[in-house]
C-alpha positions as CSV (number, residue, x, y, z in Angstrom):
1,M,78.6,126.4,147.7
2,Q,81.6,126.0,150.0
3,A,82.7,123.2,147.7
4,T,82.4,125.6,144.8
5,H,84.7,128.1,146.5
6,R,87.2,125.4,147.3
7,S,87.1,124.3,143.7
8,Q,87.8,127.9,142.6
9,A,90.8,128.1,144.9
10,N,92.2,124.8,143.6
11,S,91.7,125.7,140.0
12,N,94.0,128.7,140.1
13,D,97.0,126.5,139.1
14,A,95.3,125.2,136.0
15,A,97.0,126.3,132.8
16,Q,93.9,126.4,130.8
17,H,90.2,125.7,131.3
18,A,87.2,125.0,129.1
19,I,84.3,127.4,129.0
20,I,80.9,125.9,128.8
21,S,78.0,127.3,126.8
22,M,74.5,126.1,126.1
23,D,74.9,124.8,122.6
24,G,78.4,125.8,121.5
25,N,77.2,128.8,119.4
26,D,79.1,132.0,120.3
27,D,76.9,134.9,119.3
28,D,80.0,137.2,119.3
29,N,80.8,135.4,116.0
30,H,77.2,134.8,114.8
31,A,75.5,138.1,115.4
32,G,71.9,138.4,114.3
33,S,71.6,134.8,113.4
34,P,68.1,133.2,113.9
35,R,67.8,131.2,117.0
36,T,65.5,128.4,118.0
37,S,64.4,127.3,121.4
38,R,66.7,124.8,123.1
39,M,66.5,122.8,126.3
40,P,69.2,123.6,128.8
41,G,72.1,121.2,128.9
42,A,75.9,121.3,128.9
43,T,79.0,119.4,128.1
44,I,82.3,119.4,130.1
45,V,85.4,119.0,128.1
46,S,89.1,119.5,128.6
47,A,90.9,122.3,126.8
48,S,93.3,119.7,125.6
49,S,90.5,117.6,124.0
50,S,91.0,116.6,120.4
51,S,87.3,117.5,119.6
52,V,86.6,120.1,117.0
53,L,85.9,123.3,118.9
54,S,84.0,125.5,116.6
55,E,83.8,128.7,118.6
56,T,86.1,130.9,120.8
57,V,85.6,133.6,123.3
58,S,88.8,135.6,123.9
59,D,90.8,132.7,122.4
60,T,89.2,130.3,124.9
61,P,87.3,127.3,123.5
62,V,83.5,127.4,123.9
63,V,82.0,123.9,123.8
64,S,78.6,122.2,124.2
65,F,77.2,120.7,127.4
66,N,74.9,118.0,126.2
67,Q,77.1,115.0,125.4
68,I,79.0,114.8,128.7
69,H,75.5,114.6,130.3
70,R,74.8,111.4,128.5
71,S,78.3,110.0,128.9
72,H,78.4,110.8,132.6
73,T,75.0,109.1,133.2
74,Q,76.3,106.1,131.3
75,R,79.3,105.9,133.5
76,Q,77.0,106.0,136.5
77,P,74.0,103.8,135.4
78,R,72.5,103.3,138.8
79,P,68.7,104.0,139.0
80,E,69.0,106.8,141.5
81,N,71.4,108.7,139.2
82,A,69.3,108.4,136.1
83,G,69.2,111.8,134.4
84,A,71.5,113.4,136.9
85,L,74.9,114.9,136.0
86,S,76.4,113.6,139.2
87,S,75.6,112.4,142.7
88,H,75.5,116.1,143.9
89,P,71.9,117.4,143.4
90,R,72.8,120.9,144.6
91,V,75.5,121.2,142.0
92,D,73.1,119.9,139.4
93,R,70.5,122.5,140.2
94,E,73.1,125.2,140.1
95,I,74.3,124.1,136.7
96,L,70.8,124.1,135.3
97,Q,70.1,127.6,136.7
98,L,73.4,128.9,135.2
99,C,72.6,127.3,131.9
100,Q,69.2,129.0,131.8
101,Q,70.8,132.3,132.7
102,Y,73.4,131.8,130.0
103,E,70.6,131.1,127.5
104,A,68.8,134.2,128.4
105,N,72.0,136.3,128.3
106,T,72.8,134.9,124.8
107,D,69.3,135.8,123.5
108,A,69.6,139.3,125.0
109,L,73.0,139.8,123.3
110,A,71.5,138.7,119.9
111,A,68.6,141.2,120.4
112,M,71.0,144.0,121.4
113,R,73.0,143.7,118.3
114,L,69.9,144.4,116.2
115,R,69.5,147.8,117.7
116,P,71.2,150.9,116.2
117,A,74.9,151.3,117.2
118,D,74.6,155.0,118.0
119,D,72.5,154.5,121.0
120,S,74.7,155.0,124.1
121,A,72.2,153.1,126.4
122,S,72.4,150.1,124.1
123,T,76.2,150.2,124.2
124,N,76.3,150.2,128.0
125,E,73.7,147.4,128.1
126,L,75.8,145.4,125.6
127,A,78.9,145.8,127.8
128,R,77.0,144.7,130.8
129,L,75.6,141.6,129.1
130,Q,79.1,140.6,127.9
131,K,80.5,141.0,131.4
132,E,77.6,138.9,132.8
133,R,78.3,136.3,130.1
134,K,81.9,135.9,131.2
135,E,80.9,135.6,134.8
136,L,78.4,132.9,134.0
137,A,81.0,131.0,132.0
138,T,83.4,131.2,135.0
139,R,80.8,129.9,137.4
140,L,79.9,127.0,135.0
141,Q,83.6,126.2,134.8
142,Q,83.8,126.0,138.6
143,C,80.9,123.6,138.7
144,A,82.4,121.6,135.9
145,S,85.6,121.1,138.0
146,L,83.5,119.8,140.8
147,L,81.8,117.2,138.7
148,Q,84.8,116.3,136.6
149,P,87.9,117.4,138.5
150,D,90.2,115.3,136.3
151,L,89.2,117.4,133.2
152,S,90.2,120.7,134.7
153,G,93.7,121.5,135.9
154,T,95.1,118.1,135.1
155,L,98.8,117.3,135.2
156,M,99.1,117.6,131.4
157,E,97.6,121.1,131.5
158,R,99.7,122.3,134.4
159,V,102.8,121.3,132.5
160,K,102.1,123.7,129.8
161,S,103.9,127.0,130.0
162,A,102.4,130.4,129.1
163,A,104.1,130.3,125.7
164,T,102.7,126.9,124.9
165,I,99.2,128.0,125.9
166,D,99.4,131.0,123.6
167,L,100.6,128.8,120.7
168,A,97.8,126.3,121.4
169,N,95.1,129.1,121.5
170,R,96.5,130.6,118.3
171,F,96.5,127.2,116.5
172,R,92.9,126.4,117.6
173,H,91.6,129.8,116.7
174,V,93.2,129.8,113.2
175,W,92.1,126.2,112.6
176,N,88.5,126.8,113.7
177,D,88.2,129.9,111.6
178,Y,89.7,128.1,108.6
179,Q,87.2,125.3,108.9
180,Q,84.3,127.6,109.0
181,T,85.6,129.7,106.1
182,Q,86.2,126.7,103.8
183,R,82.8,125.2,104.6
184,D,81.0,128.4,103.8
185,S,83.1,129.3,100.7
186,C,82.0,128.4,97.2
187,T,85.6,127.9,96.1
188,K,85.5,124.4,97.6
189,Y,83.6,123.2,94.5
190,L,86.4,124.6,92.3
191,W,89.0,122.9,94.4
192,N,87.1,119.6,94.2
193,M,87.0,119.9,90.4
194,A,90.7,120.6,90.3
195,S,91.3,117.6,92.5
196,G,89.4,115.4,90.0
197,A,91.3,116.8,87.1
198,V,94.6,116.1,88.8
199,A,93.3,112.6,89.6
200,Y,92.8,111.9,85.9
201,A,95.9,113.7,84.6
202,I,98.5,111.8,86.7
203,P,97.4,108.1,86.4
204,F,95.0,107.8,83.5
205,G,96.4,110.8,81.5
206,T,99.9,109.5,81.7
207,A,99.1,105.9,80.9
208,T,96.7,106.8,78.1
209,M,99.1,109.2,76.4
210,L,101.9,106.6,76.6
211,S,99.8,103.7,75.3
212,R,98.4,105.8,72.4
213,G,101.5,107.6,71.6
214,L,103.8,104.6,71.6
215,K,101.0,102.3,70.2
216,I,101.5,99.8,73.1
217,P,97.9,99.2,74.4
218,Y,99.1,97.3,77.5
219,L,100.8,100.5,78.9
220,V,97.3,101.6,80.0
221,L,97.5,99.1,82.8
222,L,100.0,101.5,84.5
223,A,97.0,103.6,85.5
224,G,96.2,101.1,88.2
225,T,99.5,101.5,89.9
226,L,99.7,105.3,89.4
227,H,96.1,105.8,90.6
228,T,97.0,104.2,94.0
229,L,100.5,105.8,94.4
230,A,99.4,109.3,93.4
231,E,96.4,109.5,95.7
232,P,98.2,111.7,98.3
233,I,98.6,114.4,95.7
234,W,95.0,115.0,94.8
235,T,93.6,114.5,98.2
236,M,95.7,117.5,99.3
237,V,94.4,119.6,96.5
238,R,90.7,119.6,97.6
239,T,89.8,121.7,100.7
240,T,86.8,119.8,101.9
241,S,85.5,116.2,101.4
242,W,82.3,114.4,102.4
243,T,82.9,111.0,104.0
244,N,80.9,107.9,103.3
245,P,81.2,105.6,106.4
246,A,79.2,102.9,104.6
247,S,81.8,102.7,101.9
248,E,84.6,102.8,104.5
249,T,83.0,100.0,106.5
250,Y,82.4,97.9,103.4
251,V,86.1,98.1,102.5
252,G,87.0,97.3,106.2
253,R,85.1,94.0,105.9
254,Q,87.8,92.8,103.5
255,R,90.1,92.2,106.5
256,A,87.4,90.1,108.2
257,R,86.7,88.2,105.1
258,A,90.3,87.5,104.4
259,R,90.7,86.2,108.0
260,A,87.6,84.0,107.6
261,N,89.1,82.4,104.5
262,G,92.3,81.7,106.4
263,D,90.3,80.2,109.3
264,A,88.6,77.8,106.9
265,W,92.0,76.3,106.1
266,R,93.1,76.4,109.7
267,Y,90.0,74.5,110.7
268,L,91.1,71.6,108.5
269,A,94.3,71.4,110.7
270,H,92.2,71.5,113.9
271,I,93.3,75.1,114.7
272,P,90.5,76.9,116.4
273,P,89.7,80.4,115.0
274,K,91.0,83.3,117.0
275,A,88.7,86.0,118.2
276,K,90.8,88.9,116.8
277,M,88.1,91.3,115.6
278,L,87.2,94.0,118.1
279,W,83.5,94.8,117.8
280,Q,81.5,97.5,119.6
281,D,77.9,96.8,120.6
282,P,75.9,99.8,119.2
283,R,73.4,99.5,122.0
284,T,75.6,99.2,125.1
285,G,78.9,100.6,123.7
286,Q,80.8,97.6,125.1
287,Y,83.6,96.0,123.2
288,S,84.0,92.3,122.6
289,R,86.3,90.2,120.5
290,L,84.7,88.1,117.7
291,T,86.0,85.6,115.2
292,A,86.1,86.6,111.6
293,A,82.9,84.7,110.8
294,Q,81.1,86.3,113.6
295,A,82.4,89.7,112.6
296,L,81.0,89.4,109.1
297,A,77.5,88.8,110.5
298,T,77.5,92.0,112.5
299,N,76.2,94.3,109.7
300,Q,74.3,94.2,106.5
301,E,76.7,93.9,103.6
302,L,74.1,94.6,100.9
303,W,73.2,97.9,102.5
304,L,76.9,98.9,102.7
305,W,77.6,97.8,99.2
306,L,74.7,99.8,97.7
307,H,75.8,103.0,99.4
308,K,79.3,102.4,98.2
309,V,78.1,101.9,94.6
310,V,76.0,105.1,94.7
311,T,78.9,107.4,95.7
312,D,82.0,105.6,94.6
313,D,81.1,103.8,91.4
314,L,78.2,105.4,89.6
315,P,79.8,108.8,89.2
316,F,82.5,107.2,87.0
317,F,80.0,106.7,84.3
318,V,80.7,110.3,83.4
319,F,83.8,108.9,81.7
320,F,81.7,106.6,79.6
321,F,79.5,109.4,78.3
322,L,82.3,111.8,77.5
323,Y,84.6,109.2,76.0
324,A,81.8,107.8,73.8
325,S,81.0,111.4,72.7
326,K,84.6,112.0,71.8
327,N,84.8,108.8,69.9
328,S,81.6,109.6,68.0
329,L,83.2,112.8,66.7
330,N,84.7,110.6,64.0
331,E,81.3,110.4,62.4
332,V,81.0,114.3,62.4
333,L,84.6,115.4,61.7
334,G,85.6,112.5,59.5
335,P,88.0,109.5,60.2
336,A,91.0,111.5,59.1
337,F,90.7,114.0,61.9
338,F,91.6,111.4,64.6
339,D,93.7,109.2,62.4
340,R,96.7,108.3,64.5
341,A,98.7,107.2,61.5
342,S,99.4,110.9,60.6
343,P,101.1,113.4,63.0
344,L,98.2,115.8,62.8
345,G,95.6,113.1,63.6
346,M,97.8,111.8,66.4
347,R,97.9,115.3,68.0
348,N,94.2,115.8,67.6
349,D,93.4,112.4,69.2
350,L,95.7,112.9,72.1
351,L,94.5,116.4,72.9
352,A,90.8,115.4,72.6
353,Q,91.3,112.3,74.8
354,F,93.2,114.3,77.4
355,G,90.6,117.1,77.4
356,A,87.7,114.6,77.7
357,G,89.6,112.9,80.6
358,L,90.1,116.2,82.5
359,A,86.5,117.2,82.2
360,S,85.4,113.7,83.2
361,G,87.6,113.7,86.3
362,A,86.4,117.1,87.4
363,L,82.7,116.3,87.0
364,T,83.1,112.9,88.6
365,T,84.6,114.3,91.8
366,L,82.0,117.0,91.9
367,L,79.1,114.5,91.4
368,A,80.6,112.1,93.9
369,Q,80.8,114.7,96.6
370,G,77.3,115.9,95.9
371,L,76.0,112.3,96.2
372,R,77.9,111.8,99.5
373,R,76.3,115.0,100.9
374,A,72.9,113.9,99.7
375,I,73.0,110.5,101.5
376,S,74.9,111.8,104.6
377,G,71.7,111.5,106.7
378,A,71.5,107.8,106.1
379,T,75.3,107.1,106.2
380,Q,76.1,109.7,109.0
381,G,78.7,111.3,106.6
382,Q,80.6,114.4,107.6
383,E,82.2,117.2,105.7
384,V,85.9,117.1,106.6
385,V,88.2,120.1,106.0
386,T,91.8,119.5,104.8
387,K,94.4,121.4,106.8
388,S,96.5,123.9,105.0
389,L,100.2,124.0,105.2
390,H,100.0,127.1,107.5
391,V,97.7,125.3,109.9
392,W,100.0,122.3,110.1
393,E,102.9,124.7,110.8
394,L,101.0,126.3,113.7
395,E,100.2,122.9,115.1
396,A,103.9,121.8,114.8
397,R,105.0,124.9,116.7
398,Y,102.5,124.3,119.5
399,L,103.5,120.6,119.8
400,K,107.2,121.4,119.8
401,S,106.7,123.8,122.7
402,Y,104.6,121.2,124.5
403,I,107.3,118.6,124.1
404,Q,109.8,121.0,125.7
405,D,107.5,121.6,128.6
406,I,107.0,117.9,129.3
407,E,110.8,117.2,129.0
408,E,111.5,120.0,131.4
409,E,109.0,118.5,133.9
410,L,110.4,115.1,133.6
411,S,113.9,116.4,134.4
412,K,112.7,117.1,137.9
413,T,113.9,114.5,140.4
414,N,111.0,114.7,142.9
415,L,108.2,113.6,140.6
416,P,105.8,110.9,141.8
417,V,106.0,107.6,139.9
418,D,102.4,108.0,138.6
419,D,103.1,111.5,137.3
420,T,106.2,110.3,135.6
421,R,104.4,107.4,133.9
422,Q,101.6,109.8,132.7
423,L,104.2,112.3,131.4
424,R,106.2,109.7,129.5
425,R,103.0,108.3,128.0
426,Q,102.0,111.8,126.9
427,L,105.5,112.6,125.6
428,V,105.4,109.6,123.2
429,E,102.0,110.6,121.9
430,V,102.9,114.3,121.4
431,R,106.2,113.4,119.7
432,A,104.3,111.3,117.2
433,Q,101.8,114.1,116.5
434,H,104.6,116.6,116.2
435,A,106.5,114.4,113.7
436,K,103.4,114.2,111.5
437,A,102.6,118.0,111.8
438,H,106.2,118.9,111.0
439,A,106.2,116.6,108.0
440,K,102.8,118.0,106.7
441,S,103.9,121.6,107.1
442,S,105.6,121.6,103.6
443,L,104.6,120.1,100.3
444,P,107.5,117.7,99.6
445,T,107.7,116.3,103.1
446,S,103.9,116.0,103.2
447,I,103.9,113.8,100.1
448,G,106.8,111.8,101.5
449,H,104.9,111.3,104.8
450,E,101.9,110.0,103.0
451,F,104.0,107.6,100.9
452,G,105.6,106.3,104.1
453,V,102.1,105.7,105.6
454,M,101.1,103.7,102.5
455,F,104.0,101.4,102.7
456,Q,104.3,100.8,106.5
457,K,104.0,97.1,107.5
458,K,101.7,97.9,110.4
459,R,99.3,100.8,111.0
460,E,101.7,102.8,113.1
461,S,100.7,105.6,115.5
462,T,99.9,108.2,112.8
463,G,96.6,109.2,111.4
464,T,95.9,108.3,107.8
465,D,93.5,109.8,105.2
466,P,90.4,107.7,104.8
467,D,90.7,107.8,101.0
468,M,94.2,106.2,101.0
469,P,95.6,102.8,102.0
470,G,96.8,102.6,105.6
471,K,99.6,100.1,105.2
472,R,101.6,98.1,102.7
473,L,99.1,95.2,102.3
474,D,96.3,97.6,101.6
475,T,98.4,99.4,99.0
476,V,99.4,96.2,97.2
477,C,95.8,94.9,97.1
478,S,94.6,98.3,95.8
479,I,97.1,98.2,93.0
480,L,96.2,94.7,92.0
481,G,92.5,95.4,92.2
482,K,92.6,98.5,90.0
483,T,94.9,96.9,87.5
484,T,92.6,93.9,87.2
485,S,89.6,96.2,86.7
486,L,91.3,97.7,83.6
487,L,91.6,94.4,81.8
488,P,87.9,94.2,80.6
489,G,88.2,97.7,79.0
490,L,91.5,96.7,77.3
491,L,89.9,93.4,76.0
492,A,86.9,95.3,74.7
493,T,89.1,97.8,72.8
494,H,91.1,95.0,71.2
495,L,87.9,93.1,70.1
496,C,86.1,96.2,68.8
497,Q,89.1,97.7,67.0
498,P,88.3,96.0,63.6
499,L,84.7,97.4,63.7
500,A,86.0,101.0,63.7
501,S,86.7,100.8,60.0
502,S,83.5,99.0,59.0
503,D,81.1,100.4,56.4
504,S,78.2,99.8,58.7
505,L,77.2,102.8,61.0
506,M,75.9,100.4,63.6
507,E,79.2,98.5,63.8
508,R,81.2,101.8,64.0
509,M,79.0,103.0,66.8
510,I,79.6,99.8,68.7
511,A,83.3,100.4,68.3
512,H,82.8,103.9,69.7
513,T,80.7,103.1,72.7
514,V,81.4,99.5,73.9
515,P,85.1,100.0,74.9
516,P,84.5,103.0,77.2
517,F,81.4,101.3,78.6
518,F,83.4,98.2,79.7
519,L,86.2,100.5,80.9
520,I,83.9,101.7,83.6
521,A,80.9,99.3,84.0
522,W,81.2,96.0,85.8
523,P,83.5,94.2,85.6
524,G,85.5,97.4,84.8
525,F,86.8,100.1,86.9
526,A,83.6,100.3,88.9
527,M,84.4,96.8,90.3
528,R,87.9,97.8,91.5
529,T,86.9,97.4,95.2
530,E,85.5,93.9,94.6
531,F,88.7,92.9,92.8
532,Q,90.7,94.3,95.7
533,D,88.6,92.2,98.1
534,M,89.3,89.2,95.9
535,W,93.1,89.6,96.1
536,R,92.8,90.3,99.8
537,S,90.8,87.1,100.4
538,L,93.3,85.1,98.3
539,Y,96.1,86.4,100.5
540,G,94.2,85.5,103.7
541,A,93.5,82.0,102.3
542,S,97.1,81.5,101.5
543,K,98.1,82.5,105.0
544,G,95.6,80.1,106.4
545,M,96.9,77.3,104.2
546,L,100.4,78.0,105.3
547,S,99.4,78.0,108.9
548,A,97.7,74.6,108.5
549,M,100.7,73.1,106.8
550,R,103.0,74.4,109.5
551,A,100.7,73.1,112.2
552,G,100.6,69.6,110.5
553,C,104.3,69.4,110.3
554,C,104.9,70.5,113.9
555,C,102.3,68.1,115.2
556,A,103.9,65.2,113.2
557,A,107.3,66.1,114.6
558,D,106.3,66.6,118.2
559,P,102.8,65.7,119.2
560,D,103.3,66.9,122.8
561,D,104.0,70.5,121.7
562,G,101.3,70.6,119.0
563,D,99.2,73.3,120.6
564,E,102.1,75.6,121.2
565,A,103.4,75.0,117.7
566,V,100.0,75.8,116.3
567,D,99.7,79.0,118.2
568,A,103.2,80.1,117.3
569,S,102.7,79.4,113.6
570,T,99.4,81.1,113.6
571,D,100.7,84.2,115.3
572,G,103.6,84.3,112.9
573,S,101.4,84.1,109.9
574,D,99.3,86.9,111.2
575,S,102.0,89.5,111.1
576,E,100.3,91.5,108.4
577,D,96.9,91.5,110.1
578,E,95.7,93.4,113.1
579,Y,92.7,93.6,115.3
580,A,89.8,95.0,113.3
581,D,86.5,96.1,114.6
582,A,84.5,93.6,112.6
583,G,83.9,96.1,109.8
584,Q,81.1,97.9,111.6
585,N,80.0,101.3,110.6
586,R,82.2,103.7,112.6
587,S,79.8,106.6,112.3
588,G,76.6,105.0,113.4
589,K,73.7,106.6,115.2
590,G,75.6,107.1,118.4
591,S,78.6,108.9,117.0
592,D,79.2,112.6,117.6
593,Q,78.9,114.4,114.2
594,A,80.1,117.7,115.7
595,D,83.7,116.3,115.7
596,A,84.3,116.0,112.0
597,G,88.0,115.1,112.3
598,K,88.0,113.1,115.4
599,G,87.1,109.8,113.8
600,R,90.3,110.1,111.9
601,K,92.5,111.1,114.8
602,D,91.3,108.9,117.7
603,G,92.8,105.7,116.4
604,S,96.1,107.5,116.1
605,A,96.0,109.0,119.6
606,L,94.9,105.8,121.3
607,R,97.6,103.8,119.5
608,Q,100.2,106.3,120.7
609,R,98.8,106.2,124.2
610,A,98.9,102.4,124.3
611,R,102.5,102.4,123.2
612,A,103.4,105.1,125.7
613,D,101.7,103.1,128.5
614,H,104.1,100.3,127.9
615,E,107.2,102.6,127.8
616,A,105.9,104.4,130.9
617,S,105.4,101.2,132.8
618,T,108.9,100.1,131.9
619,S,110.4,103.3,133.1
620,S,108.4,103.1,136.3
621,D,109.8,99.7,137.0
622,K,113.3,101.1,136.6
623,I,112.5,104.1,138.9
624,G,111.1,101.7,141.5
625,T,114.2,99.5,141.2
626,R,116.6,102.4,141.7
627,S,114.7,103.6,144.7
628,G,114.7,100.1,146.2
629,T,118.4,99.8,145.6
630,S,119.3,103.1,147.1
631,S,117.3,102.4,150.2
632,S,118.7,98.9,150.7
633,S,120.1,99.9,154.1
634,G,116.6,99.4,155.6
635,S,115.2,96.0,155.1
636,N,111.7,97.1,156.0
637,S,111.7,100.0,153.5
638,S,113.0,97.7,150.8
639,T,110.3,95.1,151.4
640,S,107.5,97.7,151.4
641,S,108.7,99.4,148.2
642,S,108.6,96.1,146.2
643,P,104.8,95.6,146.2
644,A,104.3,99.3,145.3
645,T,106.6,99.0,142.3
646,S,104.9,95.8,141.3
647,G,101.5,97.4,141.6
648,D,102.5,100.3,139.4
649,S,103.7,98.0,136.7
650,N,100.5,96.0,136.8
651,D,98.4,99.2,136.6
652,G,100.4,100.2,133.6
653,E,99.9,96.9,131.9
654,T,96.1,97.0,132.7
655,S,95.8,100.5,131.3
656,S,97.8,99.5,128.2
657,S,95.6,96.5,127.6
658,S,92.4,98.5,127.9
659,K,93.7,101.3,125.7
660,Q,95.0,98.7,123.2
661,E,91.4,97.5,122.7
662,S,90.1,101.0,122.3
663,R,93.0,101.9,120.1
664,D,92.4,98.9,117.8
665,A,88.7,99.7,117.4
666,S,89.3,103.4,116.7
667,T,92.2,102.8,114.3
668,E,90.5,100.2,112.3
669,S,87.2,102.1,112.1
670,G,89.1,105.3,111.2
671,S,90.9,103.5,108.3
672,Y,87.8,101.8,106.9
673,A,87.6,104.2,104.1
674,S,87.7,103.4,100.4
675,S,91.2,103.3,99.1
676,D,89.9,104.7,95.9
677,D,89.5,108.5,95.4
678,N,86.2,109.6,93.9
679,S,87.8,110.7,90.7
680,A,89.1,108.9,87.6
């Protein structure tokens, strides 16, 4: 217990600490809710963690205690530590006792709230239990700092000023309340329907009205381009969205397949395939680099494709039924009612077509979200809440204050080199997050930010929505795939147009139903993802062919430098590709479903951290060089400072390399979502 008292004394300088509870459920916010028996356990997390913290006690995050137990034992896999939180049995026993007491206190609080409020004895007992609850949380926090001292009172937390801590607490409190409110509200279904209606009105509504009004059928192909470019608009309309990791992983396999097609051409030029796909073993959690062919064999493509079809393709058949019903009204209202040769008929046709499209888009989105929720157990899908403009503004204020605190700390001249490197790395990450939060805090800048993400050459250090393309190549392939999928419907309309004026009812019904069927069914719009894959594979094969041709020319010119020429040409041709994670399911059995937004943010944070590592290492070298120059009067001191500077630089490079691998895995898995919105 002396160690506990020492930890309490050392933790006084911490800017903010995490409170640990049994299961993350704060009964102050969930009074009277039914409870089930749980085994004691706990998780230690930092207050600056990016996890979704669902509860608060006095504006202090309350988190679960189970997952760090597993992660800590994985970091210490020795047999004698199996099942233990650490190598300190006394601390382990105390934590378990505190967790049991905390569990009993929580149950007692829930029972007390069921009693009448006018009982003075109950009021005093309730106050006593609440005080005991806070004391238990403080003692658990002290034990947590003993087991994981780097998670409590770290340098990044000590830098935060009181104003920054207040802004952070306010942002987290509002964000957690907003998530809970949106998930429990029935208005999310109305917003999903509105999102689907907007998704039809902008691309298909515009293209259909132009093609029918101007009598130029080929203008309907504009819907493919507009559907991709306008995706940021309707994704911001809906408040919640269920993810489908199987669909995201299936789309992510396109990168591996494109690379494999290019490797086939490189093989003809005796260029060995590069192991560029970062893959995580689902059993051990270890990362390894695979070739594209090996990456394609890591998961079952048929299983992924079937789950993609169920949630992303089948709901679009609502358009077929409503469009066919609208066309069949000619048999009821007469051909003159929708005759586009007359102004009245043109107006009726355009209004009926637009109304059927709006209803189809709304129902398609609602049905797609329901299907995603229904199969979320098999696909490990999660309900993600879209941040409002107010939440983004609060986050921008907090990050701006945090940036000022870090810059003020870096202005000090007596900082150790390691602290300087960590602060510079954190500063780069926080600046990138602040730039995004500031851009998303207003509607015009938010749309501009999303357009910038869609047309970036590389996946920069910024989180992207899983329903939208993550870089320029994805956007181009998405446009080409959707435009190609509209051609069968256009061809069917052209071929069936003479049948619309036939005397046979059967022929007229064929003209009414076949065009909308081929507009959606394979090889129509439901096959847009496969067409996108085709264009992406064609691009990869073209790059591989170009690499093989360059390698052949370089080898013929200079046989001695053939290998170097091959590597250079291959690297140059890979400028559009990046390390993918083999298209594996990013939300498998071992993922933490409690963190609904983390899968989308981790890739961003790790990429920022890797870039910051490089900048911090460079700045550390400069600091070490200046210190060595200023102390050049003593040869011994100059000689001893040189290895230290070199060691810091190597440490920075090693950290950057390891974080680069984690960053690539998280970023690619976070951006494996379908580039098609689940609405027409």
